[in-house]
N, C-alpha and C positions, 0 to 999 in steps of 0.2 A: 866726402873728404876731398875728392878730386876737384870739385867745384871750389872749395876753399883754397886749394893750391893755385888754381887758375886765377882766382880773384886776388890772392896775395901777390902773385907776380904782376898782375895788372895794376894793383895799387902801388907796388914798387916802381913800376915804370911811370905811373902817373905822378908820383912825388918827384922822382929823379929827372924825368924828361918832359913832364907836362903833356904826355901823349901815351897811348897804348899802341904798340906796333901791330900792324896788320898780320904779320907772320905769327905773332903770339895768338891772336884771335883765331887764325886759320887752324893752328895746331890744336887749340882748345876746342874748336868746333869738331874736328875729326875725332878727338878723344871723346867728346860728348856723344857724337853719333854712334861710335863704336860701343860706348858704355850703355847707351839706350838699347842697342841691339842685343847686347849680352844680358842686360837686366830684364829683357822682355820675358824671360823665363819659359820660352817655348822652344821646341826643337829647332835647330838651325834650318830655316827655310828662307829662300831668297825673298819671297813676297813679304813675309813677316819682318824681315830685317829692313827691307826697303820702306815698309810702312813706318817702323819705329824711327828710322833715320829721317824720313819725310816729316814726321810729326815734330821731331826735334827742330828741324829747319823751319817748319811752319810757325812754331812758337817764337823762334828768333825773328822771323819776318814780321809777325804781328807786333812784337815789342818795338822793333826798329821803325815800323810805320807809325806807331803811337808817339814815339819820342822824337821822330824826325823834325816836327815843327819846332821843338825846343832847340835842337841843333841848328836848324835853319836860321833861327833868330840869335844864335850864339849865346843861348842861356846855359847850355851844357855842351860839353865837347863830344866829338864823334866817338872817342874812346869810351866815354861814359855810356853812350847809347849801346855800343858793342858789348860792354860788360853787363848792362842790364839785360840785353838780349840773351847773353850766355846764361845768366842766372835763370831766366825763364826756360831756356832750352834744357838745362840740366834739371830744374826743379818742377817744371810745369807752370802753367799760367797763374793759378791761384796762389801757390806757395811762393812763386817768384815775385808776384805783385806785392805780397806781404813783406818779403825780404827787401825789395826795392823801396817800398814805402818806408820801412824802418831806416834804410840807408838815407833816404831823402830827409827824414826827420832829423837824423844825426847831422846831416849836412846843413840843415837850416839852423840847428842849435850851434854848430861850429861857426857858421857865418855870423850869427847873432853875437856870439862871444867875441869874435874877431872884430866886428864893428864897434862893440862897446869898448874893447881894450884900445883900439886905434882911434876912437872918437869919430868914426866916420859914419855913424848911424844916420844922422840927418842928411849927409851928403849922398849916401847910397839910396835912401828912400826918396830924396828929391830927384835923383837920376831916374828911378823907377817910375815915379809919377809923371815926369816929363816924357819918358818913353811912351807911357800909356796915352798921354794926351796927344803926342805926335802921331801915333797910330790912329787914334780916334779922328783927328782933324784931317790928316792926309789920306786916310783909308789905305795906306800902304804899310805893309809889314817891313820893318827895317831891322838891322842888326842891333841887338841890345848891348852886347859887350864888344868893344873894339880895343884891341891890345894897345894900339898907338895912343888912344885917348885915355883908357882906364888903367893900363899897366897891369902888372902881375899881382899887385897888392890885394885886389878884390877877389882873386881866384882862390878856391879851395880845391884840393884834389878829391873830387867826388868818388873816384875809384876806391879810396880808403874808406869812405862812408858806406859805399856799397858792400865792401868786404865786411865791415863791422855790423852792418844791418843784416846781412845774411847770417853771420855768426850769431847774432842776437836771436834771429828767427829760429835757427836750429836749436838754440838753448832754451827757448820758451817751451815749457811743458804743454802738452795738449795736442 
């Protein structure tokens, strides 16, 4: 439940400000670490608590490292990476990966609908293929999304998708 509150606030900031504040992520990390320690179910011992807190941070670090290339290319925002890391910190790597995957699928569907409604499907895919060709020919990774060039019209708040993906994962029986 706490994870859903964390993600709901992150989604709110993503929609409103197009960013997720670092102070919110820091508070969410502290809450997650404390929750991991309390939920360990063992008597309060410093070593166990440090282990649980360390595992929480390690899961966040793994996810951040995996998604950093997408942020580096500006395909997703830093806040999206932070929310994905929090999902795996709270849920574990396997459950977190499933929730993030569902969130990405929802984001892809939202983007597809947005492109169809705005009639920008051809333009966006032309931009993507040009980007791939540019990387292939120059052998240099460049920024995919540039606000000055692309504007805010092509952006979707992925934080909302991650929230709904996590909610869907929690509701799926099994």
